Every structure is written in structure tokens, then in C-alpha cells.
Backbone bond lengths (Angstrom), bond angles and torsions (degrees), N, CA, C in turn:
res aa  C-N    CA-C-N  psi(-1)  N-CA   C-N-CA  omega(-1)  CA-C   N-CA-C  phi
1 M - - - 1.435 - - 1.533 110.07 -
2 L 1.378 117.25 143.60 1.437 117.05 176.33 1.437 118.78 -74.95
3 E 1.238 122.71 141.57 1.378 125.09 179.63 1.578 110.74 -97.73
4 L 1.331 116.30 120.91 1.491 121.05 -178.72 1.556 110.89 -99.73
5 S 1.264 116.45 134.12 1.369 120.17 173.51 1.579 110.07 -106.64
6 Q 1.338 116.02 119.23 1.378 124.07 -178.88 1.560 114.50 -90.94
7 S 1.378 116.80 -5.27 1.414 121.64 -177.46 1.592 113.69 -69.18
8 Q 1.349 113.18 -31.31 1.472 114.63 -177.93 1.535 109.80 -136.81
9 Q 1.267 119.01 124.91 1.450 122.90 179.82 1.536 108.11 -105.81
10 P 1.409 117.93 128.77 1.361 127.39 171.98 1.532 111.26 -56.91
11 L 1.331 115.92 171.42 1.565 118.38 -177.39 1.530 108.71 -65.76
12 N 1.312 115.47 -27.91 1.566 115.99 -174.98 1.538 109.35 -85.13
13 K 1.330 117.75 8.34 1.475 122.72 175.26 1.525 114.11 67.05
14 M 1.332 118.98 17.47 1.386 121.70 176.24 1.516 111.59 -94.67
15 P 1.278 120.37 141.36 1.500 119.21 179.89 1.542 109.97 -66.16
16 E 1.279 112.77 153.14 1.476 121.68 176.85 1.521 110.75 -71.69
17 V 1.313 118.84 134.11 1.445 122.52 179.98 1.527 108.19 -118.85
18 I 1.368 113.51 128.28 1.350 118.97 177.38 1.597 107.98 -102.20
19 I 1.405 112.50 124.04 1.491 119.70 -175.72 1.606 106.10 -101.86
20 T 1.253 116.71 129.81 1.508 120.29 174.95 1.557 107.52 -93.80
21 E 1.234 117.44 164.00 1.484 122.77 176.86 1.511 111.71 -58.05
22 E 1.262 116.49 -32.89 1.490 119.63 179.28 1.516 112.77 -65.66
23 Q 1.263 119.42 -15.91 1.464 123.97 -178.54 1.467 112.23 -101.88
24 E 1.424 120.61 12.57 1.422 120.56 -177.83 1.512 105.40 -85.40
25 P 1.333 125.56 158.24 1.511 123.36 -5.31 1.549 109.49 -79.11
26 L 1.257 117.12 158.04 1.394 129.69 -178.46 1.463 113.08 -112.83
27 S 1.324 114.88 130.59 1.500 119.24 175.58 1.578 107.67 -111.09
28 V 1.351 116.58 133.81 1.392 122.20 177.14 1.550 113.93 -128.63
29 V 1.287 121.32 157.46 1.343 127.62 174.33 1.564 109.94 -102.44
30 V 1.421 113.23 120.53 1.384 116.60 -175.96 1.619 104.67 -123.02
31 P 1.287 117.76 137.61 1.448 117.47 175.83 1.525 109.32 -64.24
32 I 1.327 116.67 145.67 1.442 117.82 -171.77 1.420 115.75 -67.11
33 D 1.338 118.09 -26.18 1.481 119.87 176.98 1.486 110.91 -70.68
34 D 1.355 116.34 -32.47 1.522 121.25 176.57 1.495 108.66 -72.32
35 M 1.343 117.15 -34.29 1.494 121.43 179.74 1.539 108.85 -63.55
36 R 1.371 111.49 -43.44 1.548 117.19 -177.27 1.534 106.28 -61.31
37 D 1.344 119.08 -44.44 1.433 119.23 178.28 1.476 113.99 -64.44
38 I 1.260 118.07 -33.64 1.508 121.09 177.48 1.463 108.34 -68.03
39 I 1.318 123.35 -48.94 1.492 128.34 178.77 1.537 108.26 -56.82
40 K 1.296 115.07 -48.37 1.539 117.96 176.73 1.432 113.94 -52.36
41 Q 1.374 117.73 -46.06 1.439 120.39 -176.48 1.540 110.34 -68.03
42 L 1.382 115.14 -33.92 1.499 120.31 175.34 1.556 108.05 -61.03
43 W 1.343 117.11 -43.77 1.409 123.11 -178.48 1.525 108.17 -60.60
44 K 1.287 120.98 -44.66 1.466 122.00 -179.76 1.526 112.74 -61.65
45 S 1.329 114.15 -32.96 1.535 117.72 -177.08 1.491 114.94 -94.47
46 R 1.397 115.37 0.52 1.517 118.88 -173.05 1.468 116.95 -60.73
47 D 1.337 120.36 -24.47 1.454 120.04 175.76 1.520 115.57 -88.60
48 T 1.248 116.84 -27.95 1.501 120.25 -177.57 1.525 109.30 -88.08
49 E 1.365 118.29 -31.17 1.384 124.89 -175.31 1.491 113.01 -120.54
50 P 1.330 117.70 94.91 1.562 118.57 -174.15 1.491 110.95 -50.17
51 K 1.336 124.01 -38.71 1.405 123.85 -176.23 1.553 109.15 -62.53
52 C 1.393 114.57 -43.94 1.511 118.85 177.68 1.530 109.37 -56.36
53 G 1.298 117.27 -36.89 1.447 119.44 -176.26 1.507 110.84 -67.96
54 K 1.346 116.20 -43.53 1.453 119.01 -179.46 1.569 109.53 -68.04
55 L 1.415 116.54 -38.11 1.489 116.19 179.49 1.519 109.87 -68.84
56 Y 1.325 118.66 -34.19 1.490 118.13 176.70 1.492 112.03 -61.24
57 H 1.273 117.95 -50.59 1.456 123.44 -176.10 1.533 109.09 -63.20
58 K 1.423 119.42 -32.82 1.347 125.13 177.55 1.485 114.67 -65.98
59 Y 1.316 116.13 -39.95 1.534 123.53 -166.51 1.540 110.50 -111.04
60 K 1.363 121.77 -7.64 1.479 121.68 -171.93 1.493 110.80 -62.81
61 E 1.262 123.63 -24.90 1.469 126.40 177.49 1.502 109.60 -65.94
62 L 1.285 120.29 -27.00 1.476 118.87 -179.83 1.571 114.76 -65.38
63 I 1.335 111.35 -17.38 1.539 111.69 -178.77 1.496 112.84 -121.93
64 T 1.349 120.50 9.21 1.405 120.82 178.46 1.477 117.12 -83.37
65 W 1.276 116.65 -11.73 1.501 117.30 176.11 1.593 112.00 -73.41
66 E 1.274 114.54 158.35 1.468 118.78 179.04 1.467 111.64 -80.84
67 K 1.400 110.53 153.63 1.562 115.54 176.54 1.461 112.71 -74.96
């Protein structure tokens, strides 16, 4: 069962959800503009953080189509 924290609400007014390792893998819905920003940040860190480089190459196709 997911544990919800009512003490702090994110900007989108949704309760915080804490995921444990037993509940992996996790699927989330992210607005495409936010995903573009996340992928851009992975690109910026790809040379200094090897994991970021791998994640960038794994997910870059999600943002390469035109609006």
C-alpha cells in the first residue's frame, strides 16, 4: 500500500507518495514539456554522470518529435 504524506503538498496539489522497492517498477504520467526539460538536464550531465548519459540515450526519442 502506498504511504501518503499530508504534511506537505506539492504545487500541483497532489499528496506526496512514497514508493518502496517492493512496489517497483513505477509508471508515472509527466507533461511532455516537463519531460523535455528533464531530458535536457540529462543531456547537460551526460559527460560528468555516466548514468545520466545512459538515461538520456534511452529516453531522448520521447522528445525528438515535432510539436
